[in-house]
N, CA, C and O of each residue as an XYZ file, in Angstrom:
476
protein
N      32.731     81.366     43.894
C      32.428     82.226     42.767
C      33.580     83.198     42.494
O      33.938     83.449     41.344
N      34.156     83.743     43.584
C      35.257     84.698     43.424
C      36.466     84.033     42.764
O      37.135     84.638     41.925
N      36.745     82.763     43.157
C      37.857     82.028     42.557
C      37.611     81.816     41.069
O      38.514     81.992     40.251
N      36.391     81.438     40.724
C      36.045     81.230     39.317
C      36.202     82.519     38.523
O      36.696     82.502     37.396
N      35.783     83.629     39.106
C      35.914     84.922     38.443
C      37.382     85.281     38.236
O      37.760     85.752     37.164
N      38.214     85.058     39.264
C      39.637     85.388     39.122
C      40.311     84.480     38.094
O      41.184     84.933     37.352
N      39.916     83.199     38.039
C      40.464     82.302     37.018
C      40.060     82.764     35.624
O      40.854     82.694     34.685
N      38.831     83.234     35.494
C      38.357     83.744     34.204
C      39.168     84.978     33.789
O      39.544     85.115     32.624
N      39.432     85.868     34.741
C      40.220     87.071     34.449
C      41.627     86.683     34.017
O      42.144     87.223     33.039
N      42.257     85.749     34.737
C      43.608     85.295     34.375
C      43.599     84.684     32.976
O      44.491     84.954     32.172
N      42.588     83.858     32.684
C      42.488     83.249     31.359
C      42.379     84.314     30.279
O      43.051     84.226     29.251
N      41.528     85.331     30.505
C      41.352     86.390     29.507
C      42.639     87.181     29.313
O      42.990     87.524     28.184
N      43.348     87.477     30.408
C      44.611     88.211     30.299
C      45.647     87.396     29.538
O      46.363     87.926     28.688
N      45.723     86.091     29.850
C      46.678     85.224     29.162
C      46.324     85.112     27.689
O      47.208     85.173     26.835
N      45.048     84.951     27.381
C      44.616     84.868     25.988
C      44.980     86.147     25.246
O      45.440     86.100     24.105
N      44.776     87.283     25.892
C      45.159     88.554     25.282
C      46.649     88.623     25.026
O      47.079     89.149     24.000
N      47.452     88.093     25.957
C      48.904     88.075     25.784
C      49.308     87.204     24.608
O      50.209     87.555     23.846
N      48.634     86.056     24.461
C      48.932     85.161     23.342
C      48.617     85.862     22.026
O      49.379     85.758     21.065
N      47.491     86.577     21.984
C      47.138     87.300     20.759
C      48.169     88.386     20.454
O      48.522     88.596     19.294
N      48.654     89.077     21.488
C      49.703     90.076     21.283
C      50.956     89.422     20.722
O      51.589     89.954     19.810
N      51.314     88.254     21.275
C      52.483     87.530     20.776
C      52.292     87.197     19.300
O      53.170     87.454     18.477
N      51.142     86.624     18.975
C      50.903     86.216     17.594
C      50.919     87.410     16.646
O      51.404     87.298     15.520
N      50.398     88.542     17.084
C      50.311     89.718     16.227
C      51.663     90.408     16.051
O      51.986     90.857     14.951
N      52.458     90.498     17.124
C      53.644     91.344     17.074
C      54.977     90.603     17.093
O      55.963     91.119     16.567
N      55.039     89.421     17.677
C      56.329     88.765     17.876
C      56.521     87.570     16.953
O      57.580     87.426     16.343
N      55.517     86.717     16.845
C      55.655     85.467     16.103
C      56.148     85.686     14.668
O      57.006     84.949     14.183
N      55.608     86.687     14.005
C      55.981     86.923     12.605
C      57.450     87.305     12.449
O      58.020     87.132     11.371
N      58.066     87.820     13.504
C      59.468     88.231     13.418
C      60.412     87.043     13.260
O      61.560     87.211     12.850
N      59.936     85.856     13.582
C      60.781     84.671     13.476
C      60.691     84.021     12.098
O      61.251     82.947     11.880
N      60.003     84.656     11.186
C      59.889     84.144      9.821
C      60.533     85.144      8.879
O      59.941     85.535      7.873
N      61.739     85.553      9.205
C      62.397     86.581      8.405
C      63.829     86.184      8.085
O      64.266     85.073      8.388
N      64.533     87.090      7.483
C      65.892     86.802      7.050
C      66.844     86.583      8.224
O      67.832     85.865      8.072
N      66.577     87.181      9.400
C      67.448     86.952     10.550
C      67.399     85.487     10.970
O      68.435     84.883     11.248
N      66.200     84.916     11.016
C      66.076     83.492     11.338
C      66.787     82.643     10.295
O      67.481     81.685     10.634
N      66.614     82.995      9.030
C      67.290     82.254      7.962
C      68.806     82.347      8.108
O      69.512     81.353      7.932
N      69.302     83.529      8.427
C      70.741     83.724      8.612
C      71.260     82.904      9.789
O      72.259     82.195      9.665
N      70.580     83.001     10.932
C      71.050     82.316     12.136
C      70.935     80.797     12.012
O      71.802     80.069     12.496
N      69.874     80.317     11.369
C      69.687     78.877     11.211
C      70.449     78.317     10.014
O      70.518     77.101      9.840
N      71.020     79.189      9.191
C      71.749     78.751      8.003
C      73.241     78.954      8.132
O      73.920     78.148      8.769
N      73.775     80.030      7.532
C      75.222     80.245      7.501
C      75.884     80.338      8.883
O      76.985     79.821      9.070
N      75.237     80.981      9.838
C      75.843     81.111     11.169
C      75.931     79.753     11.848
O      76.964     79.415     12.426
N      74.863     78.972     11.784
C      74.859     77.618     12.356
C      75.968     76.771     11.727
O      76.699     76.059     12.415
N      76.066     76.872     10.409
C      77.067     76.094      9.677
C      78.486     76.506     10.080
O      79.354     75.653     10.271
N      78.716     77.804     10.206
C      80.040     78.327     10.547
C      80.451     77.934     11.971
O      81.601     77.564     12.205
N      79.517     78.015     12.914
C      79.842     77.705     14.310
C      80.093     76.215     14.536
O      80.940     75.844     15.348
N      79.371     75.376     13.834
C      79.511     73.914     13.906
C      79.383     73.344     15.320
O      79.942     72.284     15.604
N      78.668     74.019     16.199
C      78.493     73.491     17.555
C      77.024     73.446     17.977
O      76.708     72.937     19.052
N      76.133     73.967     17.152
C      74.719     74.043     17.528
C      74.024     72.746     17.116
O      74.030     72.388     15.939
N      73.423     72.035     18.085
C      72.727     70.783     17.748
C      71.585     71.024     16.760
O      70.986     72.100     16.742
N      71.294     70.023     15.946
C      70.254     70.144     14.915
C      68.871     70.436     15.486
O      68.055     71.082     14.829
N      68.600     69.967     16.705
C      67.264     70.152     17.274
C      67.040     71.570     17.817
O      65.921     71.906     18.204
N      68.069     72.393     17.849
C      67.934     73.770     18.325
C      67.809     74.696     17.126
O      68.642     74.684     16.219
N      66.743     75.506     17.140
C      66.489     76.446     16.056
C      66.438     77.857     16.620
O      65.884     78.074     17.697
N      67.004     78.808     15.911
C      66.971     80.213     16.306
C      65.523     80.676     16.414
O      64.757     80.515     15.464
N      65.136     81.245     17.545
C      63.789     81.767     17.738
C      62.756     80.717     18.091
O      61.609     81.056     18.382
N      63.133     79.462     18.073
C      62.179     78.393     18.322
C      61.650     78.334     19.740
O      60.589     77.756     19.977
N      62.360     78.916     20.681
C      61.956     78.860     22.082
C      61.108     80.059     22.495
O      60.524     80.037     23.579
N      61.022     81.083     21.689
C      60.412     82.334     22.149
C      58.933     82.199     22.509
O      58.479     82.833     23.461
N      58.178     81.395     21.780
C      56.766     81.236     22.128
C      56.624     80.548     23.477
O      55.785     80.945     24.286
N      57.436     79.515     23.733
C      57.392     78.837     25.027
C      57.717     79.801     26.161
O      57.038     79.813     27.187
N      58.752     80.603     25.974
C      59.140     81.580     26.994
C      58.000     82.565     27.220
O      57.646     82.853     28.363
N      57.430     83.077     26.152
C      56.345     84.049     26.268
C      55.156     83.456     27.018
O      54.598     84.102     27.905
N      54.769     82.235     26.670
C      53.614     81.614     27.314
C      53.867     81.367     28.797
O      52.961     81.532     29.613
N      55.091     80.972     29.155
C      55.408     80.733     30.564
C      55.501     82.034     31.362
O      55.314     82.027     32.579
N      55.782     83.128     30.699
C      55.897     84.413     31.391
C      54.629     85.264     31.254
O      54.608     86.410     31.703
N      53.583     84.721     30.644
C      52.368     85.497     30.373
C      51.757     86.085     31.639
O      51.202     87.183     31.605
N      51.852     85.368     32.753
C      51.271     85.868     34.002
C      51.941     87.166     34.459
O      51.308     87.997     35.111
N      53.213     87.338     34.120
C      53.953     88.529     34.532
C      54.019     89.594     33.446
O      54.731     90.588     33.593
N      53.295     89.399     32.376
C      53.372     90.285     31.226
C      52.975     91.712     31.592
O      51.893     91.938     32.132
N      53.846     92.671     31.300
C      53.597     94.100     31.471
C      53.232     94.481     32.909
O      52.411     95.374     33.122
N      53.832     93.814     33.892
C      53.594     94.166     35.290
C      54.808     94.905     35.832
O      55.942     94.562     35.498
N      54.582     95.914     36.662
C      55.716     96.656     37.223
C      56.474     95.827     38.257
O      55.880     95.021     38.975
N      57.779     96.030     38.326
C      58.618     95.332     39.309
C      59.464     96.320     40.109
O      60.489     95.951     40.683
N      59.030     97.565     40.140
C      59.794     98.592     40.842
C      60.039     98.183     42.283
O      61.158     98.316     42.779
N      59.011     97.685     42.968
C      59.166     97.313     44.372
C      60.123     96.139     44.551
O      60.848     96.080     45.544
N      60.133     95.204     43.600
C      61.041     94.058     43.688
C      62.485     94.511     43.506
O      63.362     94.124     44.279
N      62.733     95.326     42.490
C      64.090     95.837     42.255
C      64.538     96.686     43.432
O      65.696     96.610     43.844
N      63.645     97.486     43.974
C      63.975     98.321     45.126
C      64.380     97.459     46.323
O      65.339     97.782     47.024
N      63.653     96.365     46.557
C      63.991     95.459     47.660
C      65.353     94.805     47.435
O      66.128     94.650     48.379
N      65.647     94.425     46.202
C      66.959     93.839     45.898
C      68.075     94.848     46.137
O      69.110     94.512     46.714
N      67.865     96.082     45.694
C      68.872     97.128     45.907
C      69.066     97.403     47.397
O      70.192     97.608     47.851
N      67.976     97.407     48.151
C      68.065     97.638     49.595
C      68.831     96.517     50.288
O      69.427     96.730     51.343
N      68.817     95.315     49.694
C      69.546     94.168     50.243
C      70.965     94.090     49.684
O      71.636     93.069     49.835
N      71.421     95.156     49.042
C      72.766     95.241     48.451
C      73.021     94.195     47.371
O      74.143     93.711     47.220
N      71.988     93.850     46.630
C      72.133     92.943     45.492
C      72.347     93.795     44.251
O      71.590     94.734     44.007
N      73.367     93.479     43.466
C      73.592     94.198     42.214
C      72.480     93.843     41.231
O      72.151     92.671     41.051
N      71.909     94.852     40.603
C      70.792     94.660     39.681
C      71.114     95.352     38.368
O      71.576     96.493     38.354
N      70.868     94.659     37.269
C      70.988     95.262     35.949
C      69.596     95.310     35.339
O      68.920     94.285     35.248
N      69.170     96.483     34.926
C      67.873     96.636     34.273
C      68.144     96.852     32.795
O      68.821     97.805     32.409
N      67.610     95.960     31.970
C      67.813     96.044     30.526
C      66.451     96.121     29.859
O      65.500     95.467     30.288
N      66.365     96.912     28.820
C      65.128     97.015     28.068
C      65.445     97.392     26.631
O      66.247     98.292     26.379
N      64.811     96.699     25.687
C      64.953     97.074     24.290
C      64.103     98.298     24.000
O      63.127     98.563     24.701
N      64.468     99.038     22.977
C      63.698    100.227     22.624
C      62.296     99.805     22.181
O      62.138     99.060     21.214
N      61.298    100.282     22.888
C      59.892     99.987     22.596
C      59.618     98.487     22.548
O      58.816     98.021     21.738
N      60.286     97.739     23.415
C      60.136     96.291     23.491
C      58.729     95.942     23.969
O      58.261     96.487     24.969
N      58.057     95.041     23.266
C      56.705     94.651     23.648
C      56.702     93.821     24.923
O      55.789     93.946     25.739
N      57.696     92.989     25.100
C      57.720     92.081     26.242
C      58.092     92.817     27.519
O      57.514     92.554     28.573
N      59.041     93.729     27.439
C      59.484     94.478     28.611
C      58.770     95.825     28.606
O      58.786     96.545     27.607
N      58.164     96.148     29.700
C      57.320     97.337     29.813
C      58.139     98.626     29.777
O      58.788     98.979     30.762
N      58.110     99.331     28.636
C      58.877    100.570     28.471
C      58.450    101.631     29.472
O      59.298    102.271     30.094
N      57.159    101.823     29.635
C      56.681    102.834     30.583
C      57.085    102.475     32.003
O      57.425    103.354     32.795
N      57.050    101.187     32.328
C      57.481    100.754     33.657
C      58.954    101.014     33.874
O      59.371    101.386     34.971
N      59.746    100.818     32.827
C      61.183    101.089     32.924
C      61.422    102.564     33.178
O      62.237    102.925     34.027
N      60.725    103.411     32.457
C      60.874    104.855     32.661
C      60.449    105.243     34.070
O      61.123    106.038     34.724
N      59.333    104.688     34.543
C      58.875    104.972     35.906
C      59.919    104.539     36.917
O      60.192    105.243     37.890
N      60.505    103.362     36.673
C      61.517    102.851     37.594
C      62.705    103.806     37.684
O      63.161    104.128     38.782
N      63.202    104.256     36.545
C      64.372    105.129     36.576
C      64.061    106.485     37.203
O      64.879    107.021     37.951
N      62.889    107.045     36.905
C      62.523    108.314     37.540
C      62.338    108.134     39.041
O      62.744    108.990     39.827
N      61.727    107.020     39.439
C      61.556    106.711     40.857
C      62.924    106.559     41.518
O      63.150    107.073     42.613
N      63.841    105.846     40.845
C      65.180    105.623     41.395
C      65.935    106.931     41.561
O      66.591    107.151     42.579
N      65.842    107.804     40.556
C      66.536    109.092     40.652
C      65.985    109.928     41.800
O      66.744    110.541     42.551
N      64.662    109.950     41.931
C      64.051    110.718     43.011
C      64.462    110.142     44.371
O      64.790    110.890     45.293
N      64.442    108.806     44.489
C      64.826    108.160     45.742
C      66.271    108.482     46.087
O      66.591    108.780     47.238
N      67.142    108.422     45.086
C      68.558    108.694     45.323
C      68.765    110.144     45.783
O      69.602    110.410     46.646
N      68.008    111.067     45.211
C      68.132    112.473     45.603
C      67.766    112.671     47.072
O      68.383    113.484     47.761
N      66.761    111.930     47.556
C      66.275    112.145     48.918
C      66.931    111.234     49.950
O      67.049    111.613     51.115
N      67.359    110.037     49.544
C      67.902    109.090     50.525
C      69.397    108.877     50.375
O      70.052    108.411     51.307
N      69.941    109.209     49.222
C      71.372    109.013     48.995
C      71.753    107.619     48.539
O      72.935    107.333     48.348
N      70.754    106.734     48.359
C      71.104    105.399     47.820
C      70.244    105.069     46.641
O      70.387    103.996     46.054
């Protein structure tokens, strides 16, 4: 029963993520930027295969990453830094896919940690 309940929760979370994608992201690929990239830019570059379309992969990427949608990774980045792995944290301004609040928490956490531990 517990497994069934957890599968139901995962399904509901994923469905909610798909609805967020459809509401906020999908429509952005039907604009002049897509027309520009799939038209004059494609023509000018002359190296992009016909089967590749600007923005065409974003729904697939979103669906495959739905399980990790809006989850904090502070502990993962911290472990990488502790292992002397170079890490770059990038976030778009108010990006729906990348958790803005999580990014802010990460940087404040990092600053506090650096003040007390020196790394």
